[in-house]
C-alpha positions in Angstrom: -44.7 -13.3 21.4 -43.8 -10.9 19.0 -40.1 -9.9 19.2 -40.0 -5.9 19.7 -36.2 -5.8 19.1 -35.1 -3.0 16.6 -31.8 -3.6 14.4 -28.9 -1.3 15.4 -28.9 1.8 13.1 -25.5 3.0 14.0 -22.2 0.8 13.6 -18.8 1.6 15.0 -16.0 -0.4 13.6 -12.4 -0.8 12.6 -12.3 0.0 9.0 -11.6 -2.6 6.2 -10.5 -3.0 2.5 -13.8 -3.0 1.4 -14.7 0.3 3.0 -12.2 2.0 0.7 -15.0 3.3 -2.0 -17.6 4.0 0.9 -14.8 6.4 2.6 -13.7 7.8 -0.6 -17.6 8.7 -1.3 -17.7 10.0 2.0 -15.0 12.5 2.2 -16.0 13.6 -1.8 -19.3 14.8 -0.1 -17.7 16.6 3.2 -14.7 18.5 1.8 -14.6 20.8 -1.3 -11.9 23.0 0.3 -8.7 20.8 0.3 -7.2 18.1 -1.9 -8.4 15.0 -2.3 -6.9 11.3 -1.2 -6.5 8.5 -4.0 -7.9 5.2 -3.2 -4.2 3.7 -2.7 -4.0 6.2 0.2 -6.6 4.9 2.0 -5.8 1.5 1.3 -2.3 2.3 3.1 -3.9 3.9 5.6 -5.8 0.8 6.7 -2.9 -1.5 5.5 -0.4 0.4 7.8 -2.0 0.6 10.9 -5.4 -1.2 11.0 -6.4 -1.0 14.6 -5.6 2.9 14.3 -8.5 3.4 11.4 -12.3 3.5 12.2 -15.7 3.9 10.3 -18.9 4.9 11.3 -21.8 3.4 9.5 -25.5 5.1 10.2 -28.7 3.1 8.6 -26.4 1.1 6.4 -24.2 4.4 4.7 -21.0 5.1 6.0 -21.0 8.3 7.3 -17.6 8.6 9.3 -14.0 7.9 9.0 -10.9 8.4 11.3 -7.2 7.4 10.4 -4.2 7.2 13.3 -1.2 5.5 13.5 1.4 5.1 16.6 4.2 7.4 16.6 7.5 8.3 19.1 7.2 11.1 21.2 10.2 12.8 19.1 8.1 12.7 16.1 4.8 13.5 17.3 5.8 16.6 19.1 8.0 17.8 16.5 7.8 20.7 14.0 5.9 19.1 11.2 3.7 19.3 8.3 0.9 17.1 7.7 2.7 15.3 4.7 6.1 14.5 6.4 3.9 13.0 9.6 1.9 11.1 7.4 4.4 9.8 4.9 2.5 11.7 2.1 -1.0 10.6 3.2 -0.6 6.7 3.0 -0.2 6.4 7.1 3.6 4.6 6.4 5.5 6.5 9.2 3.6 4.3 11.5 5.7 2.8 14.2 4.8 -0.2 15.7 6.5 0.6 19.4 5.4 4.4 19.2 4.0 5.4 22.7 1.6 8.3 21.1 -1.5 7.9 19.0 -1.2 10.2 16.2 -4.6 11.0 14.5 -4.1 12.4 10.8 -7.7 12.3 9.7 -11.3 12.7 11.1 -14.1 13.1 8.3 -17.9 13.1 9.2 -20.6 13.4 6.7 -21.8 17.1 7.1 -25.6 15.7 6.6 -25.2 13.7 9.9 -23.9 16.4 12.0 -25.8 16.7 15.4 -25.6 12.6 15.9 -22.2 13.0 17.7 -20.3 10.9 15.1 -17.2 12.5 15.5 -17.4 12.1 19.6 -18.0 8.3 18.8 -14.8 8.1 16.6 -12.9 9.9 19.3 -13.9 7.7 22.0 -12.6 4.4 19.7 -9.0 6.7 19.6 -9.1 7.1 23.3 -10.3 3.4 23.9 -7.5 2.3 22.0 -4.8 4.6 23.5 -5.7 3.2 26.8 -6.2 -0.4 25.9 -2.4 -0.5 24.5 -1.2 1.8 27.5 -0.1 4.8 25.0 1.0 7.9 26.6 -2.1 9.7 25.0 -3.0 11.0 22.0 -2.0 14.4 19.5 -2.9 15.5 16.2 -2.9 18.7 14.3 -6.3 20.5 14.7 -7.3 22.8 12.0 -8.3 26.1 12.5 -10.8 27.3 9.7 -11.9 30.4 11.5 -8.5 32.2 11.3 -8.0 33.5 7.7 -11.6 35.3 8.2 -10.3 36.6 11.4 -7.4 38.3 9.9 -9.8 40.0 7.9 -11.8 41.6 10.9 -11.6 44.9 12.3 -13.2 43.6 15.8 -11.4 41.1 17.5 -8.9 40.9 14.5 -6.2 38.2 15.1 -2.7 38.7 13.5 -1.1 35.6 14.0 -2.4 31.9 14.9 -1.2 32.6 18.3 -3.6 35.0 18.8 -6.4 33.3 17.1 -5.8 30.8 19.6 -5.2 32.9 22.8 -8.7 34.9 21.9 -10.6 31.6 21.2 -9.7 30.0 24.7 -10.7 33.5 26.3 -13.9 33.1 24.4 -13.8 36.1 22.3 -14.3 34.1 19.0 -15.9 30.7 18.2 -14.4 28.2 16.0 -16.5 25.3 15.8 -13.5 22.6 15.2 -11.3 23.8 17.4 -14.0 24.2 20.2 -15.3 20.6 19.6 -11.6 19.3 20.3 -11.4 21.3 23.5 -15.0 19.7 24.6 -13.5 16.2 23.7 -10.8 16.8 26.5 -8.0 18.3 24.0 -5.8 20.8 25.4 -3.3 23.1 22.9 0.0 22.8 22.9 1.6 25.4 20.2 1.3 26.1 16.6 2.5 24.0 13.6 3.0 26.4 11.2 3.0 24.8 7.4 0.9 22.2 9.1 -1.3 21.9 5.6 -0.5 24.4 2.7 -3.8 23.4 1.0 -5.7 24.6 4.0 -6.9 28.3 2.9 -9.0 28.9 5.5 -6.6 27.8 8.4 -3.7 29.7 6.3 -1.6 26.6 6.6 -1.5 26.7 10.3 -3.2 24.0 13.0 -3.0 23.6 16.8 -1.1 20.7 18.0 -4.0 19.4 20.4 -2.9 16.9 22.9 -5.0 14.3 25.4 -3.2 12.4 27.7 -3.7 9.0 29.0 -4.6 9.4 32.7 -3.9 5.6 33.4 -0.2 5.8 32.5 2.6 7.4 34.5 3.9 10.1 32.2 7.0 10.4 33.8 7.6 6.7 33.5 9.7 5.8 30.7 7.9 4.1 27.6 8.0 0.3 27.8 6.5 -0.5 24.3 8.3 -3.0 22.0 7.6 -4.7 19.4 7.1 -9.0 19.9 9.2 -10.9 17.9 5.9 -13.3 17.1 5.5 -15.4 14.3 3.5 -14.6 10.9 4.5 -17.2 8.7 4.2 -16.8 4.8 5.6 -19.9 2.5 6.6 -19.1 -0.6 7.4 -20.8 -3.6 9.5 -19.4 -6.8 9.3 -21.3 -10.2 12.5 -21.4 -12.1 10.7 -22.4 -15.5 12.7 -24.2 -18.4 11.9 -23.1 -21.7 10.5 -26.1 -23.7 8.6 -26.6 -27.0 5.1 -27.4 -26.5 2.3 -29.1 -29.0 -0.4 -26.9 -27.6 -1.6 -24.6 -25.2 -2.9 -27.8 -23.0 0.5 -29.2 -23.1 2.0 -25.7 -21.8 -0.7 -25.5 -18.9 -0.1 -29.4 -18.1 3.9 -28.2 -17.2 2.5 -25.1 -15.5 0.2 -27.4 -13.1 2.7 -29.8 -12.5 4.7 -26.6 -10.3 1.7 -25.5 -9.4 0.4 -29.2 -7.5 3.9 -29.2 -6.1 4.0 -26.2 -4.5 0.2 -27.1 -3.2 1.6 -30.4 -1.9 4.0 -28.2 0.2 1.1 -26.0 1.3 3.2 -23.2 -0.4 0.7 -19.9 0.1 2.3 -18.6 -3.1 4.1 -19.4 -5.9 5.4 -17.3 -9.0 6.5 -17.7 -12.4 8.7 -16.2 -14.6 8.1 -13.2 -17.2 7.3 -14.1 -20.3 6.8 -17.5 -19.5 4.1 -18.0 -22.3 6.1 -17.3 -25.0 7.0 -21.1 -25.4 3.6 -21.4 -26.7 4.9 -19.8 -30.0 6.9 -23.2 -30.3 3.6 -24.9 -31.1 2.9 -22.7 -34.4 3.6 -24.1 -37.5 6.4 -21.5 -38.9 8.5 -19.0 -37.0 6.2 -15.9 -36.5 7.2 -12.1 -37.0 6.8 -9.7 -33.8 3.3 -8.9 -34.7 1.7 -12.2 -35.8 3.7 -13.4 -32.5 1.9 -10.9 -30.5 -1.7 -11.8 -32.3 -1.2 -15.4 -31.6 -0.4 -15.0 -28.0 -3.2 -12.6 -27.3 -5.6 -15.3 -28.7 -4.6 -17.3 -25.6 -5.1 -14.6 -23.0 -8.9 -15.4 -21.9 -7.6 -19.1 -21.6 -4.8 -18.2 -19.8 -6.8 -16.1 -16.9 -9.4 -18.7 -16.8 -6.9 -21.6 -16.4 -4.5 -20.0 -13.8 -7.5 -19.0 -11.7 -9.2 -22.2 -11.6 -5.6 -23.8 -10.4 -5.7 -21.1 -8.0 -8.8 -22.1 -6.5 -8.3 -26.3 -6.9 -4.8 -26.0 -5.4 -5.7 -23.6 -2.6 -2.6 -21.3 -3.9 -2.0 -17.6 -4.7 -0.5 -17.7 -8.0 1.5 -14.8 -9.8 1.3 -15.8 -13.4 4.6 -14.5 -14.6 3.8 -12.1 -17.4 2.0 -12.5 -21.0 2.3 -10.1 -23.7 -1.2 -8.7 -24.3 -3.5 -6.5 -27.1 -5.0 -4.1 -24.9 -8.7 -2.7 -26.2 -7.0 0.4 -27.5 -4.5 -1.7 -29.4 -1.6 -1.4 -27.8 0.8 -4.3 -26.5 1.4 -4.5 -22.9 3.3 -6.9 -20.7 0.7 -8.3 -18.0 1.2 -10.4 -14.9 -1.8 -11.9 -13.9 -2.2 -12.6 -10.2 -4.9 -15.6 -9.5 -5.8 -15.6 -5.7 -7.2 -18.5 -4.0 -10.3 -17.0 -3.7 -11.3 -16.9 -7.3 -10.4 -13.1 -7.8 -7.8 -12.3 -10.9 -6.0 -8.9 -10.8 -3.7 -7.5 -13.7 -0.6 -5.7 -13.0 1.1 -4.3 -15.9 4.7 -3.7 -16.3 5.4 0.2 -16.2 8.9 0.5 -17.7 9.3 -1.7 -21.2 12.8 -2.7 -21.9 14.2 -1.3 -25.2 14.5 -4.9 -26.5 10.6 -5.5 -25.7 10.2 -2.0 -27.4 12.0 -2.9 -30.2 10.8 -6.8 -30.6 6.9 -6.6 -29.5 6.1 -2.8 -29.8 5.5 -3.3 -26.1 4.0 0.0 -24.3 4.3 0.8 -20.5 1.3 0.6 -18.2 -0.1 3.8 -16.4 -0.8 2.2 -12.6 0.7 0.3 -10.0 -1.0 -1.0 -6.8 -0.8 -3.2 -3.5 -2.9 -6.4 -4.5 -4.8 -7.5 -1.0 -4.3 -11.4 -0.4 -5.4 -13.4 2.5 -1.9 -13.2 3.4 -1.7 -9.3 3.4 -0.9 -6.7 0.7 1.6 -7.6 -2.0 2.9 -6.2 -5.2 4.5 -7.1 -8.5 6.9 -5.7 -10.6 7.9 -7.1 -13.4 11.5 -7.4 -14.2 12.7 -3.8 -15.4 10.2 -2.0 -13.0 12.5 -3.7 -10.1 15.1 -1.3 -11.2 13.4 1.8 -10.6 13.1 2.5 -6.6 9.9 4.5 -6.8 7.4 1.9 -7.7 8.6 -0.4 -4.8 8.4 2.5 -2.3 4.8 3.1 -3.7 3.7 -0.4 -3.1 5.4 -0.5 0.2 3.7 2.7 1.2 0.3 1.1 0.2 1.3 -1.9 3.0 2.9 -4.4 0.6 5.4 -6.8 2.7 5.9 -9.2 -0.3 7.0 -7.9 -3.8 7.0 -10.4 -6.7 9.6 -10.0 -9.3 9.3 -12.2 -12.5 12.2 -11.7 -14.8 13.5 -13.1 -18.0 17.2 -12.2 -18.7 19.5 -13.6 -21.3 22.8 -12.9 -19.8 24.3 -13.0 -16.2 24.9 -9.2 -16.8 21.3 -8.8 -17.3 20.4 -10.9 -14.2 22.8 -9.0 -11.8 21.1 -6.0 -12.8 17.7 -7.1 -11.5 19.4 -9.2 -8.9 21.0 -6.3 -7.3 18.3 -3.9 -7.6 15.7 -6.6 -5.9 17.9 -6.7 -3.2 18.4 -2.9 -2.8 14.4 -2.9 -2.7 14.5 -5.3 -0.2 16.8 -3.3 2.1 15.3 0.2 1.4 11.7 -0.8 1.9 12.2 -3.6 4.4 10.3 -5.9 2.6 10.8 -9.3 1.1 11.3 -9.4 -2.8 10.8 -12.8 -4.4 12.7 -13.3 -8.2 11.4 -16.1 -10.8 13.3 -16.6 -14.2 13.2 -18.6 -17.0 15.8 -21.2 -18.0 17.0 -22.9 -21.2 16.5 -21.8 -25.2 13.8 -22.2 -27.8 14.8 -22.3 -31.2 12.9 -20.1 -33.8 11.0 -18.3 -30.8 12.0 -14.9 -31.0 13.5 -13.0 -27.8 13.9 -17.0 -26.1 17.4 -17.6 -27.9 19.2 -17.9 -24.5 18.2 -17.4 -20.6 20.3 -17.1 -17.2 18.4 -17.0 -14.1 19.0 -17.7 -10.6 15.7 -17.7 -8.9 15.9 -16.4 -5.2 13.9 -14.9 -2.1 15.3 -11.9 -0.6 15.3 -10.4 2.8 16.1 -7.1 4.4 19.7 -7.3 6.0 19.4 -7.1 9.3 19.6 -9.5 12.7 16.0 -11.9 12.3 17.1 -12.3 8.6 19.1 -14.8 6.8 22.9 -13.6 6.7 23.3 -12.6 3.2 19.8 -11.3 3.1 18.7 -14.7 1.1 16.2 -16.7 2.9 16.6 -19.0 -0.4 18.1 -19.4 -4.1 17.7 -22.1 -7.1 20.8 -23.7 -8.3 21.8 -21.4 -11.5 20.2 -22.5 -14.9 18.3 -25.5 -13.5 14.6 -26.1 -13.6 13.7 -26.2 -10.2 11.0 -25.0 -7.7 12.8 -23.3 -4.4 10.5 -22.6 -1.1 10.9 -20.9 1.7 9.0 -19.9 5.0 9.4 -16.2 5.7 8.1 -14.4 8.7 6.1 -11.0 8.2 6.3 -10.1 11.9 9.9 -10.0 11.5 9.7 -7.2 8.8 7.2 -5.2 11.9 10.3 -5.5 14.1 12.7 -4.4 11.9 10.9 -1.4 10.6 10.4 -0.6 14.1 13.3 -1.7 16.1 16.0 -2.5 13.5 19.6 -1.8 13.2 18.5 0.5 10.9 14.8 1.6 9.9 14.7 3.2 6.3 10.9 3.6 6.0 10.6 5.8 9.1 14.1 7.5 8.6 12.9 9.1 5.0 13.4 13.1 5.0 9.9 13.7 4.1 10.6 17.3 4.4 12.8 17.0 1.5 11.5 14.6 -0.9 8.0 13.0 -2.0 7.1 10.4 -4.8 4.2 12.2 -7.0 2.2 10.8 -9.7 1.4 12.6 -13.0 -2.4 13.4 -12.5 -2.7 13.3 -16.4 -2.9 9.2 -15.9 -4.6 6.5 -14.5 -2.6 6.5 -10.8 -2.5 10.2 -10.0 -0.6 12.9 -7.7 -1.2 12.2 -4.0 -4.7 13.5 -2.6 -5.3 15.0 -6.1 -7.2 12.3 -8.5 -10.4 10.9 -10.3 -10.7 7.9 -8.2 -10.4 10.0 -4.6 -12.0 12.4 -2.8 -11.5 14.8 -0.3 -11.5 14.8 3.4 -14.1 16.7 5.9 -14.0 20.1 7.0 -16.8 19.9 9.2 -16.9 20.7 13.0 -15.4 17.6 14.0 -11.6 18.6 13.1 -11.3 17.2 9.5 -8.0 16.3 8.1 -5.4 16.4 10.9 -8.0 15.6 13.6 
């Protein structure tokens, strides 16, 4: 008997990180009148609340995307701009105990209009709100006909409120607001200055609201964040600098600690900054800085390959300290190679070389920093001095990172304490875990490895679910060892929503923001070569 069943042409599902590039392509096709997203912002939207992000695929092509987050009624119904409420596009103001679902992106491919993609995405949002017993859905709906209406002689609208009233009376037509009204949303006031880049709406939006009929709106909200267990085991290696005869002997030292950490079933092991400098001890004579960099660069391909093989063979994610590397353009960068147990290899360059690195090695700073997706969730890497710049950690956490690894190399207690205090501050202000790993000992005849001071540790926020002093574990000073601890990622979710202080949620987005220079690789939020602009079609676009 012939099987006459045809494969489903349309799929609507939760967005995945593997969809990021396709989402970027979609919004490029859809919008030409608003600034763009970066890939990092899209990753942040999905990482910060994956349950609230949906995509639609038609005949295998991604044609629709919507992003949502949970907010308290106080925030959702306050006067706000799109930048303020979304955490500058990352969706980082998601509140796990919020009783309202806030929609801040709705994008549909212009070529598929008429196939009700937007309606299907709205239905997914509505189903999510009903499943979680949320009070309802709210968003800022664009009014792209308003600018034209202010110039008309007939049916002229001088204010956004005039425009809305004329729309409700049927005197004018707005495809975006009409679509939202048809989907059961009701207007509740104007949000002035909502999206300054939206010239067609003259920066205005209508607050649109749908109330869940299955929830008693007069009852006090009962949403709490459960104290679940989402355990991750972390090992930090405090490594002794020692003379080695060749690369293989060096890697045997590294493999030993990887093996031990794997025996303890650790999910991550992190090595110190510049831990490969001990390879210079294998040289026949002491090298000057230029010769040393050339010698180390020759090891880069073998180092990446060997660390990646260890990660696969021992089933552990390896943050490979850092390694001075000559780049294709001839510049020298200090690079952390992150080798995951799925076989992938990521590189994170140090953004801020220290004066010492710039003097001795002529090291230049990198231009990009991004969260790295692992099987334990997104992580970030800040190499030593980078931990002393709070903007970098904040960007990683906006993209969803919950653990930040800090390989460091310090020669004195003062230098160590600078990194330690800043790492603890990053853990508190971002409500995340920070893991430090440093070198100990010394290497005669190797420049920049004269003496080392370290006390590697695993740091936590300071609140009730965490260790009393904000220290999950720490090594003894200046002793080679492996320090291992379990951390509970679910405690971070609880602290961010219900903690004594809520640093991430309480940021003043109306006063300040982090903005990256668009002239370099990682660009200004929502403006960039690797990003695209959200859809201005009849299904609502940004804020819908």
